[in-house]
VEXDRENPA-791099 format. One record per residue (C-alpha): x, z, y; residue number from 0. Coordinates in steps of 0.05 Angstrom, whole numbers. Example, Ala and Ser with C-alpha at 12.3 -4.5 7.8 and 13.67 -1.06 7.14 Angstrom:
BEGIN
atom x 246, z 156, y -90, n 0
atom x 273, z 143, y -21, n 1
***
This chain:
BEGIN
atom x -4, z -6, y -2, n 0
atom x 23, z -7, y 74, n 1
atom x 37, z 33, y 127, n 2
atom x -35, z 0, y 155, n 3
atom x -69, z -8, y 93, n 4
atom x -55, z 65, y 93, n 5
atom x -82, z 71, y 174, n 6
atom x -139, z 30, y 159, n 7
atom x -168, z 73, y 96, n 8
atom x -145, z 149, y 138, n 9
atom x -202, z 120, y 181, n 10
atom x -249, z 102, y 139, n 11
atom x -237, z 167, y 110, n 12
atom x -260, z 201, y 176, n 13
atom x -321, z 148, y 175, n 14
atom x -348, z 163, y 114, n 15
atom x -342, z 247, y 129, n 16
atom x -282, z 245, y 73, n 17
atom x -252, z 308, y 110, n 18
atom x -222, z 334, y 60, n 19
atom x -196, z 284, y 40, n 20
atom x -174, z 269, y 104, n 21
atom x -135, z 331, y 114, n 22
atom x -98, z 318, y 48, n 23
atom x -62, z 254, y 91, n 24
atom x -15, z 306, y 128, n 25
atom x 46, z 339, y 119, n 26
atom x 61, z 411, y 119, n 27
atom x 90, z 407, y 182, n 28
atom x 48, z 366, y 217, n 29
atom x 20, z 353, y 283, n 30
atom x -45, z 326, y 303, n 31
atom x -43, z 319, y 378, n 32
atom x -96, z 293, y 433, n 33
atom x -65, z 309, y 511, n 34
atom x -105, z 311, y 562, n 35
atom x -61, z 258, y 598, n 36
atom x -63, z 199, y 573, n 37
atom x 21, z 197, y 591, n 38
atom x 41, z 260, y 559, n 39
atom x 106, z 245, y 526, n 40
atom x 115, z 325, y 489, n 41
atom x 45, z 371, y 467, n 42
atom x 87, z 437, y 499, n 43
atom x 72, z 442, y 568, n 44
atom x 24, z 404, y 570, n 45
atom x -53, z 408, y 580, n 46
atom x -82, z 386, y 521, n 47
atom x -149, z 367, y 478, n 48
atom x -131, z 388, y 412, n 49
atom x -53, z 406, y 383, n 50
atom x -63, z 427, y 315, n 51
atom x -7, z 439, y 267, n 52
atom x -43, z 435, y 189, n 53
atom x -66, z 502, y 184, n 54
atom x -117, z 497, y 242, n 55
atom x -136, z 428, y 222, n 56
atom x -147, z 465, y 156, n 57
atom x -195, z 500, y 189, n 58
atom x -228, z 459, y 229, n 59
atom x -249, z 417, y 161, n 60
atom x -268, z 477, y 134, n 61
atom x -314, z 488, y 192, n 62
atom x -340, z 418, y 185, n 63
atom x -354, z 410, y 116, n 64
atom x -376, z 489, y 107, n 65
atom x -453, z 475, y 133, n 66
atom x -445, z 530, y 178, n 67
atom x -427, z 489, y 242, n 68
atom x -480, z 484, y 295, n 69
atom x -444, z 448, y 333, n 70
atom x -453, z 385, y 283, n 71
atom x -532, z 405, y 263, n 72
atom x -550, z 349, y 252, n 73
atom x -470, z 316, y 227, n 74
atom x -445, z 262, y 270, n 75
atom x -447, z 185, y 244, n 76
atom x -384, z 152, y 262, n 77
atom x -351, z 76, y 259, n 78
atom x -286, z 58, y 276, n 79
atom x -251, z -11, y 297, n 80
atom x -182, z -14, y 295, n 81
atom x -138, z -58, y 330, n 82
atom x -66, z -104, y 305, n 83
atom x -31, z -50, y 295, n 84
atom x 44, z -50, y 317, n 85
atom x 99, z -19, y 292, n 86
atom x 149, z 29, y 350, n 87
atom x 217, z 24, y 341, n 88
atom x 228, z 77, y 399, n 89
atom x 180, z 140, y 400, n 90
atom x 168, z 173, y 460, n 91
atom x 159, z 236, y 422, n 92
atom x 199, z 259, y 348, n 93
atom x 141, z 320, y 324, n 94
atom x 182, z 372, y 287, n 95
atom x 179, z 339, y 227, n 96
atom x 215, z 283, y 190, n 97
atom x 184, z 206, y 201, n 98
atom x 200, z 144, y 165, n 99
atom x 162, z 83, y 202, n 100
atom x 120, z 98, y 280, n 101
atom x 53, z 59, y 276, n 102
atom x 9, z 61, y 332, n 103
atom x -52, z 16, y 338, n 104
atom x -118, z 8, y 392, n 105
atom x -188, z 36, y 366, n 106
atom x -253, z 35, y 381, n 107
atom x -299, z 101, y 359, n 108
atom x -374, z 103, y 361, n 109
atom x -410, z 158, y 345, n 110
atom x -480, z 167, y 324, n 111
atom x -522, z 238, y 341, n 112
atom x -588, z 254, y 355, n 113
atom x -604, z 178, y 363, n 114
atom x -551, z 165, y 421, n 115
atom x -493, z 131, y 406, n 116
atom x -435, z 154, y 450, n 117
atom x -368, z 107, y 449, n 118
atom x -299, z 129, y 455, n 119
atom x -229, z 84, y 462, n 120
atom x -163, z 94, y 458, n 121
atom x -93, z 93, y 424, n 122
atom x -78, z 120, y 355, n 123
atom x -2, z 145, y 339, n 124
atom x 28, z 156, y 267, n 125
atom x 87, z 183, y 249, n 126
atom x 93, z 166, y 187, n 127
atom x 135, z 179, y 121, n 128
atom x 149, z 162, y 53, n 129
atom x 139, z 84, y 28, n 130
atom x 98, z 38, y -25, n 131
atom x 47, z 82, y -49, n 132
atom x 55, z 142, y -15, n 133
atom x 57, z 155, y 47, n 134
atom x 37, z 222, y 94, n 135
atom x 20, z 239, y 166, n 136
atom x 69, z 283, y 199, n 137
atom x 42, z 264, y 275, n 138
atom x -21, z 232, y 291, n 139
atom x -34, z 230, y 379, n 140
atom x -98, z 207, y 384, n 141
atom x -88, z 182, y 469, n 142
atom x -173, z 178, y 503, n 143
atom x -186, z 141, y 557, n 144
atom x -215, z 186, y 595, n 145
atom x -192, z 258, y 558, n 146
atom x -194, z 287, y 636, n 147
atom x -260, z 280, y 641, n 148
atom x -314, z 329, y 616, n 149
atom x -329, z 304, y 542, n 150
atom x -388, z 321, y 499, n 151
atom x -380, z 357, y 439, n 152
atom x -309, z 338, y 404, n 153
atom x -328, z 375, y 335, n 154
atom x -313, z 309, y 285, n 155
atom x -235, z 300, y 285, n 156
atom x -215, z 234, y 333, n 157
***
């Protein structure tokens, strides 16, 4: 499986609400980061919408799958469209864990909840470890257009 196929599969897991499987894609030393400022080059010392390590990410998934998350009652339905993925040679930020490749792709995410569709757009950047059929996510950065504006209910993974 190519890195691009892995990234596409990750998006499908999210849209299929297979959050436990999705969390299993991340390494133990992972970071899941959504900066407030699109141009933030580093999560520490910056305002962040999300900045999770594996424990925090698993806690987030546990709340989503545990059946007692009132902010996701009814649950959101999502559909992601990914743009052309590009391999990045010199990433601006380097997470704490070792990685082999960095990829970026634009995205469009539509959320349906309570008969209302909310649109999100931005860029995903992935720091991946592995090769062939054995990829994992060391870090995922979600640059969300309009993150500095008031955001709706972001209780589902971006």
